[in-house]
C-alpha positions as CSV (number, residue, x, y, z in Angstrom):
1,M,0.0,0.0,0.0
2,S,2.9,2.3,0.6
3,E,4.1,2.1,-3.0
4,F,0.6,2.7,-4.2
5,R,0.2,5.8,-2.0
6,S,3.6,7.1,-3.1
7,R,2.7,6.7,-6.8
8,M,-0.7,8.3,-6.4
9,L,1.0,11.3,-4.7
10,Q,3.4,11.6,-7.5
11,H,0.5,11.5,-10.0
12,V,-1.2,14.4,-7.9
13,E,1.8,16.6,-8.6
14,H,1.9,15.4,-12.3
15,V,-1.8,16.6,-12.7
16,K,-1.0,19.9,-11.2
17,N,2.0,20.5,-13.4
18,V,0.7,19.1,-16.8
19,G,-3.1,19.3,-16.4
20,P,-3.4,22.8,-17.8
21,H,-1.6,21.8,-20.9
22,C,-4.1,19.0,-21.7
23,D,-6.4,20.8,-24.0
24,T,-7.7,17.8,-26.0
25,E,-9.3,14.6,-25.0
26,E,-6.6,12.5,-26.5
27,T,-3.8,14.4,-24.7
28,T,-5.8,14.0,-21.4
29,K,-6.1,10.3,-22.0
30,Q,-2.4,9.8,-22.5
31,A,-1.1,12.2,-19.9
32,L,-3.6,12.0,-17.0
33,I,-5.9,9.0,-17.3
34,L,-3.8,6.1,-18.4
35,P,-1.2,6.7,-15.7
36,V,-4.0,6.3,-13.1
37,L,-5.0,3.0,-14.6
38,D,-1.4,1.8,-14.5
39,V,-1.0,2.8,-10.7
40,L,-4.3,0.8,-10.1
41,G,-2.7,-2.4,-11.8
42,F,-4.7,-2.1,-15.0
43,S,-1.8,-1.7,-17.4
44,P,-2.9,0.1,-20.6
45,Y,-0.3,-2.1,-22.3
46,D,-2.2,-5.3,-21.3
47,P,-5.3,-5.9,-23.5
48,T,-6.5,-8.6,-21.0
49,K,-6.9,-5.8,-18.5
50,V,-7.6,-2.7,-20.5
51,K,-9.4,-2.3,-23.8
52,A,-9.7,1.1,-25.5
53,E,-12.6,2.0,-27.7
54,F,-14.5,-1.0,-26.5
55,A,-17.6,-1.9,-28.4
56,A,-20.0,-4.8,-28.5
57,D,-23.4,-5.6,-30.0
58,F,-25.5,-4.7,-27.0
59,P,-29.2,-3.8,-27.0
60,G,-29.9,-0.1,-26.7
61,V,-26.3,0.9,-27.8
62,K,-25.8,2.6,-31.1
63,A,-23.6,0.7,-33.6
64,N,-21.0,3.6,-33.8
65,E,-20.8,4.1,-30.0
66,R,-17.8,3.0,-28.1
67,V,-16.8,3.3,-24.5
68,D,-13.4,4.8,-24.1
69,Y,-12.0,2.2,-21.8
70,A,-13.2,-1.1,-20.4
71,L,-11.4,-2.6,-17.5
72,F,-11.3,-6.4,-17.2
73,C,-10.7,-9.0,-14.4
74,N,-10.4,-12.6,-15.2
75,G,-11.7,-12.0,-18.8
76,V,-14.9,-10.3,-17.6
77,P,-15.5,-6.5,-18.0
78,V,-15.9,-4.9,-14.6
79,M,-15.7,-1.2,-15.2
80,F,-16.3,1.4,-17.9
81,I,-14.6,4.7,-18.2
82,E,-15.6,7.7,-20.3
83,A,-12.8,10.2,-20.8
84,K,-13.2,14.0,-21.4
85,S,-10.6,16.7,-21.9
86,Y,-9.0,18.3,-18.9
87,T,-11.0,21.6,-19.5
88,E,-14.4,20.0,-19.8
89,N,-17.1,20.1,-17.1
90,L,-18.4,16.6,-16.1
91,S,-21.8,17.7,-15.0
92,N,-23.5,16.7,-18.1
93,H,-21.9,13.4,-18.7
94,A,-22.4,11.7,-22.1
95,P,-25.4,9.3,-22.3
96,Q,-23.6,6.4,-24.0
97,L,-21.7,5.6,-20.8
98,S,-25.1,4.8,-19.0
99,R,-26.2,2.9,-22.1
100,Y,-23.2,0.6,-22.1
101,F,-23.5,0.2,-18.3
102,N,-27.2,-0.7,-18.5
103,A,-26.6,-3.2,-21.2
104,T,-23.7,-5.0,-19.5
105,P,-24.8,-6.9,-16.3
106,E,-21.3,-7.9,-15.5
107,V,-20.2,-4.3,-15.1
108,T,-21.2,-2.7,-11.7
109,I,-18.9,0.4,-11.9
110,A,-18.7,3.2,-14.4
111,A,-16.6,6.4,-14.3
112,I,-16.3,9.6,-16.1
113,T,-13.2,11.7,-15.7
114,N,-11.4,14.7,-17.2
115,G,-8.1,13.5,-15.7
116,R,-8.4,15.8,-12.6
117,E,-11.8,14.8,-11.4
118,W,-13.1,11.2,-11.3
119,R,-16.8,10.5,-10.8
120,Y,-17.8,6.9,-10.0
121,F,-21.3,5.5,-10.5
122,T,-23.0,2.2,-9.8
123,D,-26.7,1.0,-9.8
124,L,-28.1,1.4,-6.3
125,V,-31.5,2.8,-7.3
126,D,-32.4,0.3,-10.0
127,K,-30.4,-2.9,-10.7
128,N,-28.4,-2.7,-14.0
129,V,-29.4,0.9,-14.4
130,M,-26.7,3.5,-13.8
131,D,-27.5,6.0,-11.1
132,K,-27.7,9.6,-12.0
133,E,-25.6,10.7,-9.0
134,P,-22.0,9.4,-8.4
135,F,-21.4,7.6,-5.2
136,L,-17.8,8.8,-5.1
137,T,-16.0,11.8,-6.5
138,V,-12.2,12.2,-6.4
139,D,-10.5,15.4,-7.2
140,F,-6.7,15.0,-7.9
141,S,-6.2,18.7,-7.3
142,S,-7.0,18.2,-3.7
143,L,-6.6,14.5,-2.9
144,R,-7.4,13.5,0.7
145,D,-6.3,10.6,2.8
146,A,-9.8,9.2,2.6
147,D,-9.8,9.4,-1.2
148,M,-6.5,7.4,-1.2
149,E,-8.1,4.8,0.8
150,Q,-11.2,4.5,-1.5
151,L,-9.0,4.5,-4.7
152,G,-7.1,1.6,-3.2
153,R,-10.2,-0.6,-3.5
154,F,-10.2,-0.1,-7.3
155,R,-6.8,-1.7,-7.7
156,H,-6.8,-4.8,-10.0
157,D,-5.6,-7.1,-7.3
158,R,-8.4,-5.9,-4.9
159,F,-11.2,-5.3,-7.3
160,Q,-14.4,-6.8,-5.8
161,P,-17.6,-5.6,-7.3
162,E,-19.8,-6.4,-4.3
163,A,-17.4,-4.7,-1.9
164,L,-17.5,-1.6,-4.2
165,R,-21.3,-1.7,-4.2
166,T,-21.2,-1.8,-0.4
167,L,-18.8,1.2,-0.4
168,A,-21.2,2.9,-2.8
169,E,-24.2,2.2,-0.5
170,E,-22.3,3.3,2.6
171,S,-21.3,6.5,0.8
172,V,-25.0,7.3,-0.1
173,F,-26.1,6.6,3.5
174,L,-23.5,8.7,5.0
175,A,-24.3,11.6,2.8
176,A,-28.0,11.3,3.6
177,F,-27.3,10.9,7.4
178,K,-25.0,13.9,7.4
179,A,-27.7,16.0,5.8
180,V,-30.1,15.0,8.5
181,V,-27.6,15.7,11.2
182,K,-26.8,19.1,9.8
183,R,-30.5,19.9,9.4
184,S,-31.7,18.5,12.7
185,V,-28.8,19.0,15.1
186,L,-26.8,22.0,13.8
187,E,-29.7,24.0,12.5
188,G,-32.1,23.2,15.4
189,D,-34.8,21.2,13.6
190,A,-38.1,21.5,15.5
191,D,-38.4,17.7,15.9
192,F,-34.8,17.5,17.3
193,V,-35.4,20.3,19.8
194,R,-38.6,18.6,21.0
195,Y,-36.6,15.4,21.4
196,V,-33.8,17.0,23.4
197,A,-36.3,18.8,25.6
198,G,-38.4,15.7,26.1
199,K,-35.4,13.6,27.1
200,S,-34.1,16.3,29.6
201,T,-35.2,16.9,33.2
202,I,-37.1,20.1,32.3
203,Q,-40.7,19.9,33.6
204,R,-42.5,22.0,31.0
205,T,-45.2,21.6,28.5
206,L,-43.6,21.5,25.1
207,T,-45.8,24.1,23.4
208,A,-44.8,25.6,20.1
209,K,-43.9,28.9,21.8
210,F,-41.6,27.2,24.3
211,L,-39.8,25.1,21.6
212,E,-39.2,28.3,19.7
213,Q,-37.8,29.9,22.9
214,I,-35.3,27.1,23.7
215,T,-34.3,26.4,20.0
216,P,-31.2,28.8,20.3
217,I,-30.3,27.2,23.7
218,V,-30.4,23.8,22.2
219,K,-28.2,24.8,19.3
220,Q,-25.8,26.3,21.8
221,A,-25.7,23.0,23.8
222,V,-25.0,21.0,20.7
223,A,-22.1,23.4,19.7
224,Q,-20.6,23.2,23.3
225,T,-21.0,19.4,23.5
226,M,-19.3,18.8,20.1
227,S,-16.5,21.1,21.1
228,D,-16.0,19.3,24.4
229,M,-16.0,16.0,22.6
230,V,-13.2,17.1,20.3
231,V,-11.1,18.6,23.1
232,N,-11.5,15.3,25.2
233,S,-10.7,13.1,22.2
234,L,-7.5,15.0,21.6
235,S,-6.4,15.2,25.2
236,A,-7.4,11.8,26.6
237,P,-4.6,9.2,26.3
238,S,-5.4,6.2,24.2
239,L,-4.0,3.8,26.8
240,P,-3.4,4.1,30.6
241,E,0.1,5.4,31.1
242,P,2.4,2.4,31.6
243,S,4.5,4.3,34.2
244,A,5.4,7.7,35.5
245,T,8.1,7.9,32.8
246,P,7.9,11.2,30.9
247,Q,6.6,10.8,27.3
248,S,6.6,14.5,26.4
249,T,8.9,13.9,23.4
250,D,7.0,11.1,21.9
251,S,4.8,11.7,18.9
252,F,1.5,9.9,18.0
253,D,3.4,7.6,15.6
254,D,6.0,6.5,18.2
255,D,6.0,3.1,19.7
256,I,5.4,2.9,23.4
257,I,7.8,0.5,25.2
258,D,6.5,-1.0,28.5
259,P,9.3,-0.1,31.0
260,S,8.9,-3.3,32.9
261,N,9.1,-5.5,29.9
262,S,10.9,-4.1,26.8
263,K,9.4,-6.9,24.6
264,I,6.0,-5.4,25.0
265,V,5.7,-2.5,22.5
266,T,2.4,-0.7,22.0
267,T,2.4,0.5,18.4
268,A,0.5,3.4,16.9
269,A,-1.7,1.0,15.0
270,E,-2.7,-0.8,18.2
271,R,-3.6,2.5,19.8
272,A,-5.5,3.6,16.8
273,L,-7.4,0.2,16.9
274,L,-8.4,0.9,20.5
275,G,-9.5,4.4,19.7
276,I,-11.8,3.0,17.0
277,V,-13.3,0.4,19.3
278,L,-13.9,3.1,22.0
279,D,-15.6,5.2,19.5
280,L,-17.8,2.4,18.1
281,L,-18.7,1.2,21.7
282,A,-18.8,4.4,23.5
283,G,-19.7,4.2,27.2
284,E,-18.7,0.5,27.7
285,P,-16.0,-0.4,30.2
286,L,-13.3,-1.4,27.7
287,S,-9.6,-1.2,28.0
288,G,-6.5,-2.2,26.0
289,K,-4.0,-4.7,27.1
290,D,-0.7,-5.3,25.3
291,T,1.4,-8.5,25.5
292,E,4.5,-9.8,23.8
293,S,2.2,-11.8,21.3
294,Y,-0.8,-9.7,20.7
295,F,-3.0,-6.6,21.7
296,S,-6.3,-7.3,23.3
297,V,-9.3,-5.2,24.0
298,L,-10.8,-6.2,27.3
299,Y,-14.4,-6.0,28.8
300,S,-14.3,-4.7,32.5
301,N,-10.5,-5.2,32.5
302,K,-11.0,-9.1,32.6
303,V,-8.4,-10.9,30.7
304,N,-10.8,-13.8,29.9
305,R,-13.3,-11.4,28.5
306,W,-11.5,-10.1,25.4
307,L,-13.4,-8.8,22.6
308,L,-10.7,-9.1,20.1
309,R,-6.9,-9.8,19.8
310,Y,-4.9,-8.0,17.2
311,T,-1.5,-9.1,16.0
312,G,0.3,-6.5,14.0
313,N,3.9,-8.1,13.8
314,K,3.0,-10.6,11.0
315,R,3.5,-10.0,7.3
316,R,-0.1,-8.9,7.2
317,P,-1.8,-7.8,10.5
318,V,-4.8,-10.0,11.7
319,V,-7.6,-9.7,14.2
320,Q,-9.5,-12.4,15.9
321,F,-12.8,-12.1,17.8
322,I,-13.9,-14.0,20.9
323,V,-17.0,-15.2,19.1
324,P,-16.9,-18.0,16.5
325,L,-17.5,-16.8,13.0
326,T,-21.0,-17.7,11.9
327,P,-22.2,-17.7,8.3
328,Q,-23.7,-14.2,8.8
329,H,-20.3,-13.0,10.1
330,R,-18.5,-14.5,7.0
331,S,-20.9,-12.7,4.8
332,E,-20.3,-9.4,6.6
333,I,-16.5,-9.9,6.2
334,E,-16.9,-10.7,2.5
335,R,-19.1,-7.7,1.9
336,A,-16.4,-5.6,3.7
337,G,-13.8,-6.7,1.1
338,L,-11.7,-8.4,3.8
339,E,-10.2,-11.9,3.8
340,I,-10.3,-14.7,6.4
341,G,-7.0,-16.4,7.2
342,S,-6.1,-19.4,9.2
343,G,-7.9,-20.1,12.6
344,N,-10.8,-17.7,11.8
345,Q,-8.4,-14.8,11.9
346,I,-9.3,-11.7,9.7
347,L,-6.6,-10.0,7.6
348,L,-6.7,-6.3,8.8
349,D,-4.2,-4.3,6.8
350,K,-5.4,-1.1,8.4
351,P,-7.0,-0.5,11.8
352,E,-9.7,1.6,10.1
353,Y,-11.0,-1.5,8.4
354,L,-12.5,-2.7,11.7
355,M,-15.2,-0.1,11.1
356,R,-16.4,-2.3,8.1
357,I,-17.2,-5.2,10.4
358,S,-18.7,-3.5,13.3
359,G,-21.4,-6.1,13.6
360,L,-18.8,-8.7,14.7
361,L,-17.5,-6.2,17.3
362,F,-21.0,-5.6,18.7
363,D,-21.5,-9.5,18.9
364,A,-18.2,-9.8,20.7
365,L,-19.3,-7.2,23.3
366,A,-22.6,-9.0,23.8
367,Y,-20.7,-12.2,24.3
368,C,-18.4,-10.7,26.9
369,K,-21.3,-9.1,28.8
370,D,-23.1,-12.5,29.2
371,D,-21.9,-14.1,32.5
372,D,-23.3,-17.5,31.3
373,N,-20.5,-17.7,28.8
374,F,-17.9,-17.5,31.5
375,K,-19.5,-19.8,34.2
376,L,-17.5,-23.1,34.9
377,K,-19.2,-26.1,33.5
378,K,-20.3,-28.5,36.2
379,E,-19.6,-32.1,35.7
380,K,-22.7,-34.3,35.5
């Protein structure tokens, strides 16, 4: 992943330097689009992976229409790309892209790009009918870490159509939920104000006049609460201090060595993993415990009630949960685009991937909270 990230960052600078000189579609393809495909593992020189000016006799597609690029995995087309010149606006994308998409059931992803901006589409609204709105937009003039993570899922060696559909669905849900949060919480939606007042200890009749009166106060409470949460998350230590040894010179990326056992090293990845668990299971009595072999997240600080064990010193990091993997869990892992290794261990290349399988985490918490799971079995 480090090589992929490095090459993508180099391409960002390349786009900034040569983009303004790409005044035709063909120049844009050669200078800006094909390099991205190459970084993703779809070599433009390999016709088993990339076919330019792709055409086939599909219903609803005009005889002279061709899609600019078709990407292939295992001999099957998986993604169509329509190219425009660097200076062209993508808002009114050409209709032939959707016609090709709609006529090709194997293809679940389509993209249109001018070399700087990439818009990705799928078929969440109607099966095999390309959505009108993109589920992901990536701008190479301002590439974010989150964009880099999403682009990594389009690599040839990681291309999984169902996992990308899951990403698309999550992106749509996230945008919809953020809109509701902004409207309800930040702007003081009447229903939200009523909910807050009703859940509080204020003994007042919630008339329209009263709700209007307290709306500014509720908005102020929201703003102060969010500010407090940010401050607390930045100032709170991820793990209990191992000793009184000063750590003032350590950065977040530094490893923390246990002063009583130099073989126990708590890494930044382990601290990040714990932070993600604490965020997802906020309010639960959870703590992190490191050993020479693995890092655990414990319930009520009991070593036998471990939600998960994370091992990051292997070629690929893995995580194992206390609960056995059910068919439902395996389906969740597959939908998340993750792999199951030996002994029901899940390959977890990045701590953030844990958020994709939060269902497993909640099941592990429920298991640890059930005392019956830890009672000694009486011999009959």
